[in-house]
C-alpha positions as CSV (number, residue, x, y, z in Angstrom):
1,M,-21.4,19.9,-48.9
2,V,-22.9,20.8,-45.5
3,I,-20.5,23.3,-44.3
4,T,-21.9,25.6,-47.3
5,I,-25.2,25.4,-45.6
6,A,-23.9,26.0,-42.3
7,L,-21.3,28.6,-42.9
8,P,-23.2,31.7,-42.0
9,Y,-24.4,30.0,-38.8
10,I,-21.0,29.1,-38.3
11,G,-20.0,32.8,-39.1
12,E,-22.0,34.4,-36.9
13,D,-20.8,31.6,-33.8
14,L,-17.4,32.4,-34.1
15,N,-17.8,35.8,-35.4
16,L,-15.8,35.5,-38.6
17,T,-15.8,37.7,-41.4
18,A,-16.7,36.6,-44.8
19,T,-12.9,36.3,-45.8
20,A,-12.6,34.2,-42.6
21,Q,-15.2,31.8,-44.1
22,G,-14.1,31.5,-47.2
23,L,-10.6,30.4,-45.4
24,L,-12.5,27.8,-43.7
25,L,-14.1,26.7,-46.8
26,S,-10.9,26.7,-48.7
27,I,-8.4,25.0,-46.2
28,F,-10.1,21.6,-46.9
29,F,-8.9,21.8,-50.2
30,A,-5.1,23.0,-49.0
31,G,-4.9,18.9,-47.5
32,Y,-7.0,17.9,-50.4
33,A,-4.7,19.0,-52.8
34,L,-1.7,18.3,-51.2
35,F,-2.3,14.2,-50.8
36,Q,-4.2,14.0,-53.9
37,I,-0.8,12.2,-55.8
38,P,0.3,10.3,-52.8
39,G,-3.1,9.0,-52.4
40,G,-3.6,8.1,-56.0
41,M,0.3,6.3,-55.8
42,L,-1.0,4.4,-52.6
43,S,-4.6,3.3,-54.4
44,D,-2.1,2.0,-57.6
45,K,0.4,0.3,-55.2
46,F,-2.1,-1.2,-52.8
47,G,-5.1,-1.6,-54.3
48,F,-8.3,0.8,-54.4
49,R,-10.4,-1.3,-51.4
50,R,-7.6,-0.5,-48.6
51,V,-7.2,3.1,-49.5
52,M,-10.8,3.5,-50.2
53,S,-12.1,2.8,-47.2
54,I,-9.0,3.6,-44.8
55,A,-10.1,7.1,-46.4
56,I,-13.8,7.4,-46.0
57,V,-13.5,6.1,-42.0
58,W,-10.9,9.0,-41.6
59,W,-12.9,11.7,-42.8
60,S,-15.9,10.7,-41.3
61,I,-14.2,11.0,-38.3
62,F,-12.9,14.4,-38.5
63,T,-16.4,15.2,-40.0
64,S,-17.8,14.8,-36.5
65,L,-15.0,16.5,-34.7
66,T,-16.1,19.3,-36.6
67,G,-19.0,19.9,-34.8
68,L,-17.5,19.6,-31.6
69,I,-14.6,22.6,-32.1
70,F,-15.2,26.0,-30.8
71,S,-12.2,27.6,-31.4
72,Y,-11.7,29.3,-35.1
73,P,-7.8,28.3,-35.7
74,L,-8.5,24.5,-34.1
75,M,-11.1,24.4,-37.0
76,L,-9.1,24.9,-39.5
77,L,-6.8,22.6,-38.8
78,I,-9.9,19.8,-38.6
79,R,-10.6,21.0,-41.8
80,F,-7.3,20.7,-43.3
81,V,-6.7,17.0,-41.8
82,F,-10.0,16.1,-43.1
83,G,-8.9,17.0,-46.8
84,L,-5.6,15.0,-46.2
85,G,-7.6,12.0,-45.8
86,E,-10.9,12.9,-48.4
87,A,-7.4,13.0,-50.8
88,C,-7.1,9.3,-51.6
89,L,-10.9,8.4,-52.7
90,P,-10.5,10.2,-56.4
91,G,-7.9,8.0,-57.6
92,A,-9.0,5.0,-55.8
93,A,-12.8,5.2,-57.2
94,Y,-11.4,5.9,-60.7
95,K,-8.7,3.2,-59.9
96,G,-11.6,0.8,-59.7
97,I,-13.9,2.1,-62.7
98,A,-10.5,1.0,-64.8
99,N,-10.5,-2.4,-63.3
100,Y,-13.9,-3.3,-63.7
101,F,-15.2,-1.4,-66.9
102,P,-13.8,-1.7,-70.4
103,S,-13.0,1.3,-72.3
104,K,-16.3,1.9,-73.7
105,Q,-18.4,1.6,-70.9
106,R,-16.0,4.2,-69.0
107,G,-17.6,7.4,-69.5
108,T,-21.2,6.3,-68.4
109,A,-19.5,4.4,-65.4
110,T,-17.8,7.5,-64.4
111,G,-20.8,9.8,-64.8
112,I,-22.8,7.3,-62.5
113,Q,-20.1,7.3,-60.1
114,S,-20.0,11.2,-60.6
115,T,-23.7,11.2,-59.2
116,V,-21.7,11.3,-55.5
117,N,-20.8,15.1,-56.5
118,T,-24.8,15.9,-57.5
119,L,-27.3,13.7,-55.3
120,G,-25.2,13.4,-52.2
121,P,-25.5,17.1,-52.3
122,A,-29.1,17.8,-53.2
123,I,-29.7,15.3,-50.0
124,A,-26.9,16.7,-48.0
125,V,-28.2,20.9,-48.2
126,I,-31.8,19.7,-47.5
127,A,-31.2,17.2,-44.7
128,A,-28.4,20.2,-43.6
129,A,-31.2,22.8,-43.6
130,A,-33.8,20.7,-41.4
131,I,-31.3,19.3,-38.7
132,I,-29.7,23.3,-37.9
133,G,-32.9,24.6,-38.0
134,A,-33.9,22.2,-35.4
135,F,-30.6,21.4,-33.1
136,G,-28.2,23.8,-34.7
137,W,-25.2,23.4,-37.2
138,R,-23.0,21.6,-34.7
139,T,-25.3,18.6,-34.2
140,V,-25.5,18.0,-38.2
141,F,-21.7,17.3,-38.4
142,I,-22.2,14.9,-35.3
143,V,-24.6,13.1,-37.1
144,M,-23.1,12.9,-40.6
145,G,-20.2,11.0,-39.7
146,I,-21.8,7.8,-38.6
147,P,-22.8,6.6,-41.8
148,G,-19.4,6.8,-43.1
149,I,-17.5,4.7,-40.6
150,I,-20.2,2.1,-41.5
151,L,-19.8,2.4,-45.2
152,G,-15.9,2.4,-44.7
153,L,-16.2,-0.9,-43.2
154,Y,-18.5,-2.3,-45.7
155,I,-16.2,-1.1,-48.4
156,W,-13.1,-2.9,-46.5
157,F,-14.9,-6.7,-46.0
158,K,-16.8,-6.6,-49.5
159,F,-15.2,-5.0,-52.0
160,K,-12.2,-6.5,-54.2
161,D,-9.6,-5.2,-56.1
162,N,-9.5,-7.9,-59.0
163,P,-12.5,-8.6,-60.6
164,K,-11.7,-11.6,-61.0
165,D,-12.2,-12.4,-57.1
166,H,-15.7,-11.0,-57.2
167,P,-18.3,-13.5,-56.7
168,K,-20.8,-11.3,-58.3
169,M,-18.7,-10.8,-61.7
170,T,-20.2,-13.2,-64.6
171,K,-18.1,-15.0,-67.0
172,E,-19.1,-13.2,-69.8
173,E,-18.4,-9.7,-67.9
174,L,-14.5,-11.1,-66.8
175,A,-14.4,-12.4,-70.7
176,E,-14.9,-9.0,-72.3
177,L,-12.4,-7.3,-69.6
178,E,-10.0,-10.0,-71.1
179,D,-11.1,-10.0,-74.4
180,I,-7.8,-8.9,-76.5
181,D,-9.5,-6.9,-79.5
182,T,-8.3,-3.8,-81.0
183,E,-9.6,-1.6,-77.9
184,K,-8.0,-3.9,-75.4
185,S,-4.7,-3.9,-76.9
186,I,-4.4,-0.1,-76.8
187,E,-5.6,-0.3,-73.1
188,E,-2.7,-2.7,-72.7
189,K,0.0,-0.2,-74.6
190,K,-1.2,2.6,-72.4
191,S,-0.2,0.3,-69.4
192,G,3.4,0.4,-70.4
193,V,3.8,4.0,-69.3
194,S,5.0,4.7,-66.4
195,F,3.7,7.6,-64.1
196,K,7.0,9.4,-64.4
197,E,6.3,9.3,-68.5
198,L,3.1,10.4,-68.2
199,L,4.2,13.7,-66.3
200,R,5.9,14.3,-69.2
201,K,3.1,14.0,-71.7
202,P,1.4,17.3,-72.8
203,I,-2.1,15.4,-72.9
204,L,-1.7,15.1,-68.9
205,W,-1.0,18.8,-68.5
206,Q,-3.9,20.3,-70.9
207,I,-6.6,18.0,-68.9
208,A,-5.1,19.0,-65.2
209,F,-5.8,22.7,-66.0
210,I,-8.6,22.2,-67.9
211,W,-10.3,20.7,-64.5
212,F,-8.3,23.3,-62.8
213,F,-10.0,26.3,-64.3
214,F,-13.6,24.6,-64.5
215,D,-13.2,23.8,-60.6
216,I,-12.7,27.6,-60.2
217,T,-16.3,27.7,-61.2
218,F,-17.6,24.7,-59.9
219,W,-16.6,25.3,-56.3
220,G,-16.9,29.2,-56.5
221,F,-20.5,28.4,-57.6
222,T,-21.3,25.5,-54.8
223,S,-19.2,27.3,-52.2
224,W,-21.4,30.2,-51.9
225,L,-24.4,29.8,-53.5
226,P,-26.4,28.9,-50.3
227,S,-24.7,32.4,-48.3
228,Y,-26.0,33.9,-52.3
229,L,-29.4,33.0,-51.4
230,I,-29.8,33.8,-48.1
231,N,-27.7,37.3,-47.9
232,V,-28.7,38.6,-51.5
233,R,-32.0,36.9,-52.2
234,G,-33.3,37.1,-48.9
235,L,-34.4,33.5,-48.5
236,S,-34.7,31.6,-45.2
237,L,-32.7,28.6,-44.2
238,M,-35.2,26.1,-45.4
239,N,-36.1,27.6,-48.6
240,T,-32.2,28.1,-49.4
241,G,-31.6,24.2,-48.4
242,I,-34.5,23.3,-50.9
243,F,-33.3,25.6,-53.7
244,S,-29.7,25.1,-53.2
245,A,-30.7,21.0,-53.8
246,L,-32.7,21.8,-56.9
247,P,-28.7,22.1,-58.9
248,Y,-27.8,19.4,-57.8
249,L,-31.0,16.9,-58.8
250,V,-30.6,18.5,-62.1
251,G,-26.9,17.5,-62.1
252,T,-27.7,14.0,-61.0
253,V,-29.2,13.4,-64.3
254,S,-26.9,15.8,-66.6
255,I,-23.8,14.1,-65.4
256,V,-24.7,10.7,-66.4
257,L,-26.1,11.7,-69.6
258,G,-22.8,13.4,-69.8
259,G,-20.7,10.7,-69.5
260,Y,-23.0,8.3,-71.7
261,L,-22.9,10.9,-74.8
262,S,-18.7,10.8,-74.2
263,D,-18.9,7.2,-74.6
264,K,-21.0,7.5,-77.9
265,V,-18.6,10.1,-79.1
266,K,-15.4,8.0,-77.9
267,G,-12.5,9.9,-79.4
268,K,-14.5,12.8,-79.6
269,R,-15.1,13.6,-76.4
270,K,-14.2,17.1,-75.9
271,W,-16.8,18.0,-78.2
272,V,-19.1,17.1,-75.4
273,F,-17.7,19.4,-73.0
274,I,-16.6,22.6,-74.6
275,P,-20.4,23.7,-75.8
276,N,-21.7,22.6,-72.3
277,A,-18.9,24.7,-70.2
278,V,-19.5,27.5,-72.4
279,I,-23.6,27.1,-72.1
280,G,-23.2,27.0,-68.3
281,G,-21.1,29.6,-68.1
282,L,-23.6,32.1,-69.8
283,A,-26.2,30.8,-67.9
284,L,-24.4,32.3,-64.8
285,L,-24.1,35.5,-66.5
286,L,-28.0,35.3,-66.7
287,M,-28.0,34.4,-63.1
288,L,-26.0,37.2,-62.1
289,Q,-28.2,39.7,-63.9
290,A,-32.0,38.1,-63.2
291,S,-34.3,40.7,-61.4
292,S,-36.5,37.9,-59.6
293,T,-35.8,35.1,-57.2
294,A,-37.6,32.7,-59.7
295,M,-35.1,33.6,-62.7
296,V,-32.1,33.1,-60.3
297,I,-33.3,29.9,-59.4
298,T,-34.0,28.8,-63.0
299,Y,-30.8,29.9,-63.9
300,Q,-28.7,28.2,-61.6
301,C,-30.6,24.8,-62.3
302,V,-29.3,25.8,-66.0
303,A,-26.4,26.5,-65.2
304,A,-25.8,23.2,-63.1
305,F,-27.6,20.9,-65.9
306,F,-24.7,22.3,-68.7
307,M,-21.7,22.2,-65.8
308,F,-22.7,18.8,-64.4
309,L,-23.1,17.4,-67.8
310,A,-19.6,19.1,-69.0
311,Q,-18.1,17.4,-65.7
312,G,-19.6,13.5,-66.7
313,A,-18.0,14.1,-70.4
314,F,-14.8,15.7,-68.7
315,W,-13.8,12.5,-66.4
316,G,-15.0,10.1,-69.3
317,L,-12.2,11.5,-71.3
318,V,-9.9,11.4,-68.6
319,V,-10.6,7.5,-67.4
320,D,-9.9,6.6,-70.8
321,T,-7.3,8.7,-71.7
322,L,-4.6,7.8,-69.1
323,P,-3.1,4.3,-68.5
324,A,-5.2,1.6,-66.4
325,K,-2.1,0.5,-64.6
326,I,-1.3,4.1,-63.5
327,M,-5.0,5.4,-63.1
328,A,-4.9,6.2,-59.9
329,A,-2.1,8.4,-59.6
330,G,-2.6,10.0,-63.4
331,S,-6.8,11.1,-62.2
332,S,-5.0,12.4,-58.9
333,T,-2.9,14.6,-60.9
334,V,-5.8,15.8,-62.8
335,N,-7.9,16.3,-59.5
336,C,-5.0,17.8,-57.6
337,F,-5.2,20.8,-60.0
338,G,-9.1,21.1,-59.1
339,S,-8.1,20.8,-55.5
340,I,-6.0,23.6,-55.7
341,A,-8.9,25.5,-57.8
342,G,-10.8,24.5,-54.8
343,F,-8.4,25.9,-52.4
344,I,-8.2,29.5,-54.6
345,A,-11.6,29.8,-55.2
346,P,-13.9,30.0,-52.2
347,F,-11.4,32.3,-50.2
348,L,-10.7,34.5,-53.1
349,M,-14.3,35.0,-53.9
350,G,-15.1,35.6,-50.1
351,Y,-12.2,38.7,-49.9
352,M,-14.0,39.8,-53.0
353,I,-17.3,39.8,-51.5
354,E,-16.2,41.5,-48.7
355,S,-14.0,44.0,-50.4
356,S,-16.9,45.0,-52.7
357,G,-19.4,45.5,-49.5
358,G,-21.4,42.1,-50.1
359,S,-21.3,42.2,-53.6
360,Y,-21.3,39.2,-55.2
361,D,-21.0,40.6,-59.1
362,S,-16.9,40.0,-59.0
363,S,-17.2,36.9,-58.1
364,F,-19.6,35.6,-61.0
365,I,-17.3,37.0,-63.7
366,L,-14.5,35.3,-62.0
367,M,-16.7,32.2,-62.7
368,I,-17.8,32.9,-65.8
369,A,-14.7,33.9,-67.3
370,A,-12.9,30.8,-65.8
371,I,-15.0,27.8,-67.1
372,I,-14.4,29.8,-70.5
373,V,-11.3,29.4,-70.2
374,A,-11.3,25.8,-69.7
375,A,-13.4,25.5,-72.6
376,I,-10.8,27.0,-74.5
377,I,-7.9,24.9,-73.5
378,A,-10.4,21.6,-74.5
379,L,-10.1,23.3,-77.9
380,T,-6.0,22.2,-78.0
381,I,-6.5,18.5,-77.4
382,G,-6.4,16.2,-80.1
383,N,-9.8,14.4,-81.3
384,D,-9.0,11.1,-81.1
385,T,-7.1,10.8,-77.5
386,E,-5.7,7.2,-78.3
387,K,-4.2,8.7,-81.1
388,E,-2.4,11.7,-79.1
389,D,1.4,11.7,-79.4
390,S,1.6,11.9,-75.5
391,L,0.3,7.8,-75.5
392,N,1.6,6.7,-78.7
393,S,3.4,3.5,-79.6
394,E,6.3,5.4,-79.8
395,T,6.4,5.3,-76.2
396,I,6.1,2.0,-75.9
397,V,9.0,1.1,-78.1
398,E,11.1,3.4,-76.0
399,A,9.7,1.8,-73.1
């Protein structure tokens, strides 16, 4: 997220066009998409602890290296390799949630875990703006690689793949995970589905395409928002950092709320996602048409609230629908589609902005259309995902 704040200064320093800047954002997602599924499969095979810790140390090293590069082609390479390492994290994280939480709590747990996509960027954009203003854009990358290396080592030594091996898991919590009730029986049946079989099931591709179109909007919004505030609305660097943080602070609350609400309507989680995605798109339209900076800031926060609420509900649906045994590979397949969207959206929006002489209108229309399409696809998912023919008992009999 730091690079979105630094992008105007990187562009000026390296003499880059808007299209070249967009490619710098997008190339990360090329590596991120390429290794999503292999990264998830590694977590299913070797456990989420090892894969997660190595991934964090990997991308932390390349975060610091970003600040030491003076060549645009070399920076593209660094960003691509950065993405390869980070691709292993999402599947590992969802694998951990599937291991440690019963089905009825996974939406809330996923929402809390997903605040890394809200609170992290909120802090990052303010910190980045302050550091860039004082020391330049290179320093912020060098500095921000250090905490990740420490965190990766901590995870390696402290985390446990099996809840039974974790000293802070209580007997009651372990008993809840092991309780063979109706919910657990369904979970065990799901575990009988192999990844190869899952690839043939409609539900996987439905949720994958929902995430693709949602992420066209999400990554377009997050990637170009700081540049929009600076170049179109004329905000200073520090004000841009502060106002860019607001949507994520709002989103920190709404993404947990989305996961919690989806747990409350378990079996009908899509009805938390659909209306909130649509409202988020409408808020983007109002943001585009706003005449004052104050209204732009207001509508961007409204858009973020409903988009992150929808995101929390969506990942509750994913983690509750996919088999726990292949959670990392399955969720990584879904996230791979989002990574492809992350590659397309920043580059395409950069090209559209440059082609229109600096206008962001067409880019906003793209984001609005994409999130509406995501909501429409969500309508095709059955209300009770546990009874979907994609993961029903016939699959277990065949297996």
